[in-house]
NUDRENGU-592021 format. One line per 8 residues: number of its first residue (from 1); their letters; for each residue y, x, z of C-alpha. Coordinates in Angstrom, 2 decimals. Layout:
BEGIN
NUM) A) Y:X:Z; ...
***
This chain:
BEGIN
1) XXXXXXXX) -43.52:102.84:-57.09; -46.42:101.05:-58.55; -46.75:103.57:-61.42; -47.15:106.58:-59.06; -49.78:104.82:-57.04; -51.70:104.00:-60.21; -51.53:107.70:-61.18; -52.90:108.87:-57.78
9) XXXXXXXX) -55.61:106.27:-58.15; -56.43:107.70:-61.55; -56.30:111.29:-60.14; -58.60:110.26:-57.23; -61.01:108.64:-59.69; -60.95:111.78:-61.84; -61.62:113.81:-58.76; -64.47:111.61:-57.67
17) XXXXXXXX) -66.06:111.79:-61.21; -65.50:115.59:-61.22; -67.31:115.73:-57.84; -70.19:113.75:-59.24; -70.44:116.10:-62.25; -70.34:119.11:-59.99; -72.91:117.58:-57.65; -73.15:115.51:-54.59
25) XXXXXXXX) -73.41:117.53:-51.39; -76.75:116.73:-49.48; -76.58:119.28:-46.74; -75.82:116.56:-44.15; -79.24:115.07:-44.76; -81.64:115.35:-41.83; -84.38:117.11:-43.81; -81.92:119.92:-44.91
33) XXXXXXXX) -80.40:120.26:-41.43; -83.98:120.78:-40.12; -84.85:123.19:-42.90; -81.75:125.27:-42.40; -82.31:125.50:-38.61; -85.95:126.51:-39.22; -84.86:129.21:-41.68; -82.20:130.43:-39.26
41) XXXXXXXX) -84.84:130.77:-36.52; -86.66:133.12:-38.96; -83.71:135.25:-39.75; -82.11:133.61:-42.80; -78.35:133.22:-42.91; -76.70:131.66:-45.92; -73.15:130.43:-46.66; -73.07:130.69:-50.56
49) XXXXXXXX) -75.22:127.75:-51.28; -75.72:124.14:-50.32; -78.26:121.52:-51.30; -76.85:119.08:-53.70; -77.90:116.26:-56.11; -76.93:116.90:-59.70; -76.72:114.32:-62.55; -78.63:116.38:-65.12
57) XXXXXXXX) -81.05:118.38:-63.00; -81.57:116.29:-59.85; -81.89:118.25:-56.65; -80.54:121.85:-56.72; -78.11:124.33:-55.02; -74.36:124.41:-55.31; -72.18:127.42:-55.00; -69.68:127.19:-52.08
65) XXXXXXXX) -67.53:130.04:-53.55; -67.21:131.55:-57.03; -69.99:133.97:-57.90; -69.48:137.13:-60.06; -72.02:139.04:-62.11; -73.94:141.36:-59.65; -73.49:139.10:-56.62; -76.39:138.43:-54.33
73) XXXXXXXX) -77.29:134.70:-54.65; -79.85:134.65:-51.92; -81.77:137.03:-49.67; -84.82:135.32:-48.03; -86.45:137.33:-45.22; -90.14:138.05:-45.42; -90.80:135.85:-42.36; -89.71:132.80:-44.39
81) XXXXXXXX) -92.15:133.42:-47.22; -95.55:131.65:-47.35; -98.26:134.14:-48.65; -101.97:134.66:-48.30; -100.92:136.81:-45.23; -99.60:133.63:-43.68; -102.91:131.85:-44.34; -104.95:134.71:-42.86
89) XXXXXXXX) -102.93:134.73:-39.63; -103.44:130.89:-39.27; -106.50:129.18:-37.81; -108.00:129.11:-41.27; -108.10:132.94:-41.31; -111.39:133.35:-39.42; -113.18:130.86:-41.71; -111.76:132.50:-44.87
97) XXXXXXXX) -112.90:135.92:-43.92; -116.44:134.78:-43.27; -116.87:132.57:-46.32; -118.99:133.93:-49.16; -118.46:134.21:-52.12; -114.75:134.93:-51.34; -112.26:132.24:-52.28; -109.29:133.04:-54.65
105) XXXXXXXX) -105.82:133.64:-53.25; -104.78:130.38:-55.05; -107.44:128.32:-53.31; -106.52:129.90:-49.89; -102.88:128.80:-50.39; -103.94:125.32:-51.60; -106.16:124.91:-48.55; -103.36:125.98:-46.20
113) XXXXXXXX) -100.90:123.58:-47.76; -103.30:120.64:-47.46; -104.19:121.52:-43.87; -100.54:121.93:-42.73; -99.49:118.68:-44.43; -102.32:116.88:-42.73; -101.24:118.46:-39.31; -97.89:116.61:-39.72
121) XXXXXXXX) -95.73:117.09:-36.61; -97.99:119.87:-35.22; -97.40:122.06:-38.34; -94.90:124.95:-37.85; -94.22:124.58:-41.58; -93.23:120.92:-41.34; -89.46:121.44:-42.13; -90.42:123.06:-45.41
129) XXXXXXXX) -93.22:120.59:-46.23; -90.88:117.73:-45.75; -88.56:118.87:-48.60; -91.43:119.53:-51.05; -91.86:116.93:-53.83; -94.25:114.18:-52.99; -95.40:113.94:-56.58; -95.24:116.15:-59.69
137) XXXXXXXX) -94.83:115.80:-63.38; -97.04:118.59:-64.60; -99.23:117.52:-67.51; -102.22:117.69:-65.15; -100.76:114.68:-63.26; -99.97:112.54:-66.33; -101.91:109.49:-67.37; -104.26:109.72:-70.37
145) XXXXXXXX) -101.86:107.41:-72.43; -98.98:109.77:-71.71; -100.97:112.96:-72.50; -101.82:111.39:-75.85; -98.21:111.32:-76.81; -97.74:115.14:-76.39; -97.63:117.53:-79.39; -101.11:118.66:-80.30
153) XXXXXXXX) -101.01:122.20:-78.92; -99.57:121.00:-75.57; -101.99:118.06:-75.37; -104.85:120.61:-75.63; -103.31:122.74:-72.83; -102.63:119.68:-70.66; -106.30:118.61:-70.96; -107.37:122.23:-70.06
161) XXXXXXXX) -105.09:122.16:-67.03; -106.53:118.80:-65.76; -110.09:120.22:-66.19; -109.23:123.39:-64.41; -108.05:121.51:-61.33; -111.19:119.24:-61.52; -113.34:122.34:-61.69; -111.45:123.95:-58.74
169) XXXXXXXX) -112.13:120.90:-56.71; -115.77:120.64:-57.63; -116.39:124.34:-56.84; -114.45:124.23:-53.55; -116.24:121.23:-51.93; -118.70:123.41:-49.98; -115.87:125.65:-48.65; -113.85:122.67:-47.60
177) XXXXXXXX) -116.88:121.21:-45.78; -117.24:124.60:-43.85; -113.82:123.91:-42.33; -115.05:120.79:-40.49; -115.07:122.43:-36.99; -111.18:122.70:-37.30; -110.66:119.01:-37.94; -111.27:115.80:-36.00
185) XXXXXXXX) -111.38:113.71:-39.26; -113.90:114.18:-42.11; -112.83:117.14:-44.31; -113.84:114.96:-47.31; -110.96:112.61:-46.62; -108.47:115.43:-45.93; -109.32:117.79:-48.83; -109.61:115.06:-51.39
193) XXXXXXXX) -108.76:115.41:-55.14; -105.17:114.16:-55.03; -104.45:116.47:-52.05; -105.71:119.43:-54.07; -103.81:118.38:-57.20; -100.63:118.11:-55.12; -101.19:121.66:-53.48; -102.01:123.18:-56.87
201) XXXXXXXX) -98.93:121.81:-58.45; -96.76:122.98:-55.58; -98.03:126.56:-56.01; -97.94:126.49:-59.82; -94.39:125.14:-60.06; -92.72:126.78:-57.03; -94.09:130.16:-56.25; -92.22:133.38:-56.97
209) XXXXXXXX) -94.10:136.48:-58.28; -94.85:138.97:-55.49; -97.70:141.47:-55.63; -99.86:141.72:-52.46; -102.31:144.44:-51.59; -105.95:143.60:-52.54; -107.97:142.20:-49.66; -111.73:142.11:-49.39
217) XXXXXXXX) -111.73:138.57:-48.11; -110.39:137.24:-51.43; -111.90:137.17:-54.85; -110.70:139.65:-57.56; -108.15:137.15:-58.92; -104.54:138.59:-58.61; -102.84:137.89:-55.32; -99.25:137.50:-56.65
225) XXXXXXXX) -97.95:134.24:-55.07; -95.31:133.57:-52.52; -93.70:130.20:-51.61; -89.95:130.61:-50.87; -88.48:127.86:-48.89; -84.89:126.86:-49.89; -84.88:129.56:-52.72; -87.22:127.23:-54.57
233) XXXXXXXX) -84.49:124.62:-54.79; -82.77:126.73:-57.45; -83.14:125.09:-60.89; -83.79:126.84:-64.16; -81.39:127.34:-66.99; -82.31:129.41:-70.21; -78.68:130.52:-70.41; -78.45:132.60:-67.26
241) XXXXXXXX) -79.80:136.00:-66.27; -80.85:137.08:-62.87; -82.56:140.04:-61.16; -85.19:138.89:-58.64; -87.48:141.13:-56.57; -88.70:141.88:-53.13; -86.45:144.48:-51.41; -88.61:146.88:-49.44
249) XXXXXXXX) -85.66:148.20:-47.41; -84.41:144.80:-46.29; -87.87:143.25:-46.32; -86.32:140.24:-48.12; -86.85:138.59:-51.47; -83.47:138.91:-53.29; -81.91:137.25:-56.29; -78.76:138.69:-57.93
257) XXXXXXXX) -76.99:136.87:-60.74; -75.92:138.62:-64.00; -73.67:135.62:-64.84; -70.55:133.99:-63.24; -70.64:130.73:-61.50; -67.64:128.71:-60.51; -67.13:127.22:-57.00; -68.91:123.81:-56.61
265) XXXXXXXX) -70.95:124.43:-59.74; -74.82:124.38:-59.70; -76.30:127.85:-59.28; -79.10:128.45:-61.78; -81.76:131.11:-62.08; -84.02:131.77:-65.19; -87.77:131.32:-64.89; -88.18:133.29:-68.13
273) XXXXXXXX) -87.46:132.81:-71.80; -89.92:129.80:-72.12; -89.86:127.08:-74.74; -90.03:123.41:-73.61; -93.74:123.06:-74.08; -94.29:126.02:-71.67; -91.63:124.57:-69.15; -93.38:121.21:-69.19
281) XXXXXXXX) -96.87:122.69:-68.79; -95.98:125.12:-66.00; -93.10:123.43:-64.18; -93.13:119.73:-65.20; -89.72:119.59:-66.85; -87.87:120.06:-70.16; -84.57:121.94:-70.67; -82.01:120.27:-72.98
289) XXXXXXXX) -80.68:122.45:-75.88; -83.16:125.20:-74.88; -82.42:128.20:-77.22; -86.07:129.46:-76.73; -87.64:126.08:-77.88; -89.64:125.69:-81.04; -92.08:123.24:-82.63; -95.60:124.54:-83.29
297) XXXXXXXX) -97.40:124.13:-86.59; -101.23:123.95:-86.13; -103.51:125.66:-88.61; -104.89:122.27:-89.93; -101.42:121.04:-90.91; -100.76:124.32:-92.55; -103.89:124.28:-94.66; -103.33:120.62:-95.71
305) XXXXXXXX) -100.94:121.77:-98.35; -103.15:124.27:-100.15; -105.80:123.18:-102.65; -109.42:123.47:-101.40; -110.22:124.37:-105.12; -108.29:127.66:-104.70; -111.10:130.27:-105.19; -109.41:132.72:-102.79
313) XXXXXXXX) -108.55:130.12:-100.13; -111.40:131.19:-97.88; -110.43:134.90:-98.13; -106.70:134.11:-97.40; -107.58:132.11:-94.29; -109.88:135.04:-93.23; -106.98:137.44:-93.67; -104.58:135.33:-91.56
321) XXXXXXXX) -107.15:134.95:-88.92; -107.99:138.63:-88.73; -104.28:139.55:-88.44; -103.56:136.74:-86.03; -101.35:134.72:-88.27; -102.85:131.31:-87.62; -101.39:131.02:-84.09; -97.74:130.77:-82.86
329) XXXXXXXX) -96.34:129.45:-86.13; -93.16:127.68:-85.35; -89.90:126.01:-86.49; -86.91:126.95:-84.35; -83.17:126.29:-84.19; -82.80:128.93:-86.95; -85.42:127.46:-89.26; -89.12:128.48:-89.92
337) XXXXXXXX) -90.20:131.52:-88.02; -90.97:134.74:-89.94; -94.69:134.33:-88.86; -94.80:130.76:-90.41; -93.27:131.95:-93.67; -95.51:134.97:-93.88; -98.55:132.78:-93.43; -97.25:130.34:-96.08
345) XXXXXXXX) -96.64:133.32:-98.52; -100.17:134.57:-98.15; -101.54:131.12:-98.80; -99.17:130.78:-101.84; -100.43:133.99:-103.45; -101.48:133.47:-107.11; -104.82:134.80:-108.32; -102.99:137.71:-110.06
353) XXXXXXXX) -101.02:138.55:-106.86; -103.81:138.30:-104.35; -104.18:142.07:-104.08; -100.61:142.26:-102.67; -101.43:140.45:-99.45; -100.93:143.58:-97.30; -97.34:143.98:-98.61; -96.54:140.37:-97.48
361) XXXXXXXX) -97.83:141.02:-93.94; -95.35:144.12:-93.86; -92.46:141.76:-94.91; -92.22:142.72:-98.68; -91.51:140.28:-101.46; -94.20:139.85:-104.13; -92.56:137.45:-106.50; -89.79:134.87:-106.72
369) XXXXXXXX) -92.41:132.22:-107.45; -94.30:133.06:-104.20; -91.11:132.91:-102.20; -90.11:129.61:-103.74; -93.44:128.01:-103.09; -93.57:129.12:-99.49; -90.08:127.65:-98.82; -91.02:124.38:-100.56
377) XXXXXXXX) -94.28:124.09:-98.56; -92.36:124.76:-95.30; -89.88:122.04:-96.17; -92.81:119.51:-96.77; -94.48:120.47:-93.45; -91.15:120.12:-91.66; -90.61:116.67:-93.15; -94.09:115.53:-92.16
385) XXXXXXXX) -93.51:116.69:-88.61; -90.13:114.87:-88.45; -91.86:111.65:-89.52; -94.62:112.06:-86.96; -92.12:112.80:-84.23; -90.08:109.75:-85.06; -93.25:107.62:-85.00; -94.17:108.98:-81.53
393) XXXXXXXX) -90.64:108.33:-80.24; -91.01:104.75:-81.39; -94.33:104.37:-79.64; -92.71:105.80:-76.37; -89.83:103.30:-76.42; -92.38:100.40:-76.81; -94.54:101.79:-73.98; -91.46:102.10:-71.73
401) XXXXXXXX) -90.90:98.43:-72.11; -94.60:97.58:-71.44; -95.54:100.01:-68.76; -93.00:100.17:-66.00; -95.19:102.41:-63.82; -95.27:105.13:-66.50; -91.43:105.10:-67.15; -90.69:108.53:-65.46
409) XXXXXXXX) -93.51:110.28:-67.29; -92.72:108.69:-70.60; -89.07:109.67:-70.23; -90.15:113.30:-69.89; -92.28:113.23:-73.09; -89.40:111.41:-74.81; -87.08:114.20:-73.91; -89.52:116.85:-75.21
417) XXXXXXXX) -90.01:114.91:-78.49; -86.25:114.34:-78.86; -85.59:118.07:-78.61; -88.40:118.66:-81.07; -86.78:116.26:-83.52; -83.41:117.99:-83.22; -85.13:121.40:-83.92; -87.02:119.96:-86.95
425) XXXXXXXX) -83.86:118.34:-88.42; -81.99:121.61:-88.08; -84.90:123.47:-89.77; -84.98:120.90:-92.57; -81.18:121.48:-93.20; -81.68:125.29:-93.24; -84.62:124.98:-95.66; -82.70:122.62:-97.86
433) XXXXXX) -79.87:125.25:-98.18; -82.43:128.10:-98.69; -84.23:126.11:-101.47; -80.83:125.41:-103.16; -79.92:129.06:-103.04; -83.20:130.14:-104.56
***
């Protein structure tokens, strides 16, 4: 008797573990009950998905039945979408239309989110606002110490992102002040920098692409944003394919899957074939084993390995610059990219081979020596990047011990750098085999 009880105990434990791997159902939580009721009032019916908490991805949506390729995952009625049209039909509309010079569609949406969040219980959008993240992990929100640990190209973009939000805040102050008649409190305290940063991140990380007709009351920047409650709980996977678009017939935003999904599994969509640097910059997360990921090689690292005494060095750099071969040079899961090797081959040209540079850009071989030197230089660069990445990972683990408050952000950069290390080690292995072969 005892034995069989032990076995059922084991089975139960296995079932419990399986349940945790699949995801923990969260649809009983008050915030989701309120959100579902709010969506139902606006015409949304859904039985295929339920909000759940997943070990790897955090909050997401679970399939309540098996999904086949071609199945409709979600169909969100137009009434549920938050667009510039929503903003114009709110009490902000009149002020927006009168304000000169016209504000951008992005700023209009940011203003609406801040105002609705401030309205609290009075906001008709409260059930949606309550499930939005309170904080974000986009590079713009990271501390200076954490930004410094990012790879160079991403660090530069992160600083640009921060400056862009600061500039948006500075240039919008007068417009925010003009809204004072709508509020009892001072607009300066409502529309402060952290409120704008939160609203900007909400739009940048969560909107779906939806083209809207041009309106005179907005600046010339494209009006292509729509916030999609509930739909925006779907997480990204680089390994799935979906079709997503606004259906003019049903007046709904629809997503169909091109992949299968088992019952109780997390349902994923794909935000695009983005590498991890792009995912972190735009969405504030990193995807493990991302097939689109790569490690960038900056022009200054590239040129470190070629003698400044080379009489043709200047001309070679000019050729690479003119033909756009100093940007997007990468190591990937399949080794150095064709662009990186091409740049290295041009820089490795001997004085007697220099006239052949056009052939190299077209993918031709000039000499065995040139090929060999390019591969050897690629291996050296790869090794340097491995050492640099290992050094940063060491710094991160020390900082995680010292700075408790930065733990979440440091873990994110650690994930990015660990993925980079895996890619570089794979590239080093491929280069080693190529060098042996030649």
